[in-house]
C-alpha positions as CSV (number, residue, x, y, z in Angstrom):
1,M,-13.3,2.4,35.4
2,S,-12.1,-0.6,33.3
3,A,-8.3,-1.0,32.7
4,E,-7.0,0.3,29.4
5,R,-6.6,-2.5,26.8
6,P,-3.0,-3.6,26.4
7,V,-0.9,-2.7,23.3
8,V,-0.2,-5.9,21.4
9,L,1.5,-4.3,18.4
10,A,3.3,-1.0,17.9
11,T,5.6,0.7,15.5
12,R,7.8,3.5,16.7
13,A,8.8,5.9,13.8
14,V,9.4,2.9,11.6
15,E,11.0,3.2,8.3
16,R,11.7,0.7,5.5
17,S,13.9,1.5,2.5
18,Y,15.2,-0.7,-0.2
19,Q,17.2,-0.5,-3.4
20,L,15.5,-0.7,-6.8
21,G,18.0,-0.5,-9.5
22,G,20.2,2.5,-8.6
23,E,17.5,4.2,-6.6
24,T,16.5,4.1,-2.9
25,V,12.8,3.5,-2.4
26,R,11.4,4.7,0.9
27,A,8.4,2.4,1.2
28,V,7.6,3.3,4.8
29,R,8.5,6.7,6.2
30,G,8.4,7.2,9.9
31,I,5.1,5.5,10.8
32,S,4.1,5.3,14.5
33,L,1.0,3.2,15.3
34,E,-0.4,1.3,18.3
35,V,-2.8,-1.6,18.0
36,R,-4.5,-2.6,21.2
37,A,-6.1,-5.9,22.2
38,G,-9.5,-6.2,20.5
39,D,-8.8,-3.6,17.8
40,W,-9.8,-4.1,14.2
41,V,-7.6,-1.9,12.0
42,A,-7.9,-1.6,8.2
43,L,-4.8,-0.3,6.4
44,V,-6.0,1.3,3.1
45,G,-4.5,3.5,0.4
46,P,-3.5,3.4,-3.3
47,S,-1.2,0.7,-4.7
48,G,2.4,1.3,-3.8
49,C,1.6,3.4,-0.7
50,G,3.4,1.0,1.7
51,K,0.5,-1.2,3.0
52,S,2.1,-4.6,2.2
53,T,5.5,-3.4,3.4
54,M,3.9,-2.4,6.7
55,L,2.2,-5.8,7.0
56,N,5.5,-7.6,6.5
57,L,7.0,-5.4,9.2
58,L,4.1,-5.9,11.6
59,G,4.4,-9.7,11.2
60,A,8.2,-9.8,11.6
61,I,8.6,-11.1,8.1
62,D,10.7,-8.0,7.3
63,R,12.9,-5.8,9.5
64,P,12.8,-2.0,9.6
65,T,15.6,0.2,8.2
66,A,15.0,2.5,11.2
67,G,12.6,2.8,14.1
68,A,11.1,-0.2,15.9
69,V,8.3,-2.8,15.6
70,E,7.2,-4.2,18.9
71,I,5.0,-7.3,19.4
72,R,3.8,-7.4,23.0
73,G,6.5,-5.0,23.9
74,R,9.3,-7.0,22.3
75,D,11.4,-5.2,19.6
76,T,11.5,-7.6,16.6
77,A,14.8,-6.2,15.5
78,T,16.5,-7.7,18.5
79,L,15.4,-11.2,17.6
80,S,17.6,-13.9,16.0
81,D,16.2,-15.6,12.9
82,R,15.2,-18.6,15.0
83,E,13.4,-16.4,17.6
84,A,11.6,-14.4,14.8
85,T,10.4,-17.7,13.3
86,R,9.1,-18.9,16.7
87,L,7.4,-15.5,17.2
88,R,5.6,-15.7,13.9
89,L,4.5,-19.2,14.6
90,T,3.1,-18.6,18.1
91,E,2.2,-14.9,18.3
92,V,1.1,-13.9,14.7
93,G,-1.7,-15.4,12.6
94,F,-1.3,-14.7,8.8
95,V,-4.2,-14.8,6.3
96,F,-3.3,-14.3,2.7
97,Q,-5.2,-13.3,-0.5
98,R,-4.4,-16.6,-2.3
99,F,-4.9,-18.8,0.8
100,Y,-1.6,-20.7,0.5
101,L,-3.1,-24.0,1.7
102,M,-1.0,-27.1,1.2
103,P,-2.7,-28.8,-1.8
104,Q,-1.8,-32.3,-0.8
105,L,-3.2,-31.9,2.8
106,S,-6.9,-32.0,3.9
107,A,-8.5,-29.0,5.6
108,F,-7.9,-30.8,8.9
109,E,-4.2,-31.3,8.2
110,N,-3.8,-27.7,7.0
111,V,-5.2,-26.3,10.2
112,E,-3.2,-28.9,12.3
113,L,0.2,-28.1,10.6
114,P,1.2,-24.9,12.6
115,M,0.3,-26.7,15.8
116,A,2.5,-29.7,14.8
117,E,5.3,-27.2,14.1
118,A,4.8,-25.7,17.5
119,K,5.1,-29.2,19.1
120,V,1.5,-29.1,20.5
121,A,0.5,-32.5,21.8
122,T,-1.5,-34.7,19.3
123,A,-4.7,-34.9,21.3
124,E,-4.8,-31.2,22.0
125,R,-4.2,-30.2,18.4
126,R,-6.8,-32.6,17.0
127,A,-9.4,-31.1,19.4
128,R,-8.3,-27.6,18.5
129,V,-8.6,-28.3,14.8
130,M,-12.2,-29.5,15.1
131,E,-13.1,-26.6,17.3
132,L,-11.8,-24.2,14.7
133,L,-13.3,-25.9,11.7
134,D,-16.6,-25.9,13.5
135,Y,-16.2,-22.2,14.3
136,V,-15.7,-21.4,10.6
137,G,-18.5,-23.7,9.6
138,L,-16.4,-26.4,7.9
139,A,-16.4,-29.3,10.3
140,R,-18.1,-31.5,7.7
141,R,-15.4,-30.6,5.2
142,A,-12.5,-31.5,7.4
143,Q,-11.2,-34.3,5.1
144,H,-11.5,-32.4,1.9
145,R,-8.4,-31.1,0.1
146,P,-8.2,-27.5,-1.1
147,S,-9.1,-28.5,-4.7
148,E,-12.4,-29.9,-3.4
149,L,-13.3,-26.6,-1.6
150,S,-14.6,-23.3,-3.0
151,G,-12.6,-20.1,-2.7
152,G,-14.6,-19.0,0.3
153,E,-14.2,-22.4,2.0
154,Q,-10.4,-22.2,1.4
155,Q,-10.2,-18.8,3.0
156,R,-12.2,-20.1,6.0
157,V,-9.7,-22.9,6.3
158,A,-6.9,-20.4,6.1
159,I,-8.4,-18.3,8.8
160,A,-8.8,-21.4,11.0
161,R,-5.2,-22.2,10.4
162,A,-4.1,-18.7,11.3
163,L,-5.9,-19.1,14.7
164,A,-4.5,-22.5,15.4
165,N,-1.8,-21.4,17.9
166,R,-3.9,-18.7,19.6
167,P,-1.9,-15.8,18.3
168,A,-1.9,-12.3,19.8
169,F,-3.4,-10.9,16.6
170,L,-4.2,-11.8,13.0
171,L,-2.7,-10.0,10.0
172,A,-4.7,-10.4,6.8
173,D,-3.5,-9.3,3.3
174,E,-6.4,-8.6,1.0
175,P,-8.5,-11.5,2.5
176,T,-11.4,-10.9,0.1
177,G,-9.3,-10.1,-2.9
178,E,-9.8,-13.5,-4.7
179,L,-13.5,-13.8,-3.8
180,D,-16.7,-12.7,-5.4
181,A,-18.8,-10.1,-3.6
182,A,-21.2,-12.6,-1.9
183,T,-18.4,-14.9,-0.7
184,G,-16.3,-11.9,0.3
185,A,-19.3,-10.7,2.4
186,D,-19.3,-14.1,4.2
187,V,-15.6,-13.7,5.0
188,I,-16.2,-10.2,6.3
189,R,-18.9,-11.5,8.6
190,L,-16.6,-14.2,9.9
191,L,-13.9,-11.5,10.6
192,A,-16.5,-9.4,12.4
193,R,-17.4,-12.4,14.5
194,L,-13.8,-13.1,15.3
195,N,-13.3,-9.5,16.4
196,A,-16.5,-9.5,18.5
197,D,-15.1,-12.6,20.2
198,G,-11.9,-10.7,21.1
199,T,-9.5,-11.4,18.2
200,T,-7.3,-8.4,17.3
201,L,-7.1,-7.8,13.5
202,V,-5.0,-5.8,11.1
203,V,-6.2,-6.0,7.6
204,V,-4.7,-4.6,4.4
205,T,-7.5,-4.1,1.8
206,H,-8.7,-2.3,-1.3
207,D,-12.2,-3.6,-0.5
208,D,-14.4,-0.6,0.7
209,T,-16.9,-3.0,2.3
210,L,-14.2,-4.7,4.4
211,A,-12.7,-1.3,5.4
212,R,-16.0,0.0,6.5
213,A,-16.5,-3.1,8.7
214,A,-13.3,-2.4,10.6
215,R,-13.4,-0.3,13.8
216,R,-10.5,1.9,12.7
217,V,-9.2,2.8,9.3
218,V,-5.6,3.9,8.8
219,T,-5.0,5.5,5.4
220,L,-1.4,5.5,3.9
221,R,0.0,7.5,1.1
222,D,3.6,7.6,0.0
223,G,4.7,5.5,3.0
224,Q,3.1,7.8,5.5
225,V,-0.2,7.9,7.6
226,V,-2.5,10.6,6.2
227,S,-5.5,9.7,8.4
228,D,-6.4,7.4,11.3
229,G,-9.9,7.2,12.7
230,A,-13.2,5.5,12.6
231,P,-14.6,4.3,9.2
232,G,-16.2,7.3,7.4
233,A,-14.5,9.8,9.6
234,P,-13.1,12.9,7.8
235,P,-9.4,12.8,7.1
């Protein structure tokens, strides 16, 4: 019997509240999840249900009010700001709806940037950049700046950048949200290929096509999990 896949990301009764005016908003209410190596989880639900808050907690961008978020068994609440920054750089890959590429840098330089920040040797990072740009089908566009790339191409560069430091998992926030249907389908196919090649994914999305492509769909409502199962499974 094969060994059980390791847990790379977990929340333990995690809560996140914040003040809005004079009110306390409970954005996340006692969510416990485990994401194992090789999983592809889609977080879905109506606007305001806590998806983006969860993603920020999972990526150690935000800290919980109560409970714990663990990345490879390490409680993110115990980290100093410097340690959390290092963790995000080396263990977590982020993909955003609006790409957030540096406009003055080429595709090559955008992908190289997180490796330079991680002090990866020049020769190693240059080889890694070309490996990743080739993987996402953009080796010939390496010297183009974001303004010279289509939306789909920019998202592919952003995915390559997220993979640069070989993170434990990718977090993607509405990765098809700025794309037309055909271009979005290309990005979904790329994500499927990444997952098939072993990349662990957690994706926040309103895109039904993207959610159906995932291996597991977690539905949130009012800051709580209301269903967790295979795409199309009954709640």
